[in-house]
N, C-alpha and C positions, 0 to 999 in steps of 0.2 A: 936976622934971622928971625922969621915971626915964630911963634910957639904954634906948636901944631893943635889946630882946634879939635874939640872933642867931637865925634861924630853919632848921634845919635837919632833916632826915630821917636816923637813923640804922636800918642793917642790922641787925639783931641777929643773926639766923643763917643762912648762906644753905649749904645741906647740898646734895651731889648723892650720889646710890648711888656708890660702885666704878661698877657694869656702866653707869652711862648718863654717867658723864665723859667730856670730850672729842667731848662730840656737841652743844655750845652754848645746852647749856639754862641751863647759872650766866650767860654771857651776853646772853640773851634776855631771863631776867627782869633783868638790873639795867640792862640799856635800857630795859625797861618801869619799875622804879622812876626813874630816871632823868627818864623823861617825866611820870609823876603827880608828881615833886615838882617839875617845871617848873609842871605845871598849880596845884598847891599854890601856886606863889612863893617857894618854900623856898630860901635861900641857897645850901647845900652838903649832899653826902650823905655820910655820913660811916658807917667801920664800922671794926673790929680784925680782924688775921687772926695766928695765931701767927707766931711766928719757925719760918722752912723752909716755909711752907706753900704749895705752887708755887701757889696761885689768886693768890699778888702778884701775881704776873706778868700776870695776866689784870684784874687789879683795875690796873695800871699802864696797859695796853694802852687799858682804857678810859678812863684820863686821872684816873684817883685819884694823888692823891701823899700823902707818909708826912707827916704833922703831928707824930708823936710816938713815943714808945716806950716799953716796962715791961719789964722780966725777960722775960716769958714772949708778949706779944704787938708789934705795930705797927698806930700806929693810922693811918687814911687818911683820907682828904677829898679829894673833888670839888667843885668851887665852880661852881654851874651861871648862866647869865646869870640879868642879871636883866629 
């Protein structure tokens, strides 16, 4: 029997142009991503962000937690309700 593979949704790129930042755009996008992931019965949303990127604070406020890091990036995940 094969082990069950973890089901997750990965956010690859999320870029908001500087003139549009701090207007809730990334927040709205990530809330929509979460709703879609839940509808698709995913277990988690994962993303990575470069060290020092202020978006880390947004991700943390939305419930993402650090799950690993490399020399250049921090990996974060948000576990979803089953």
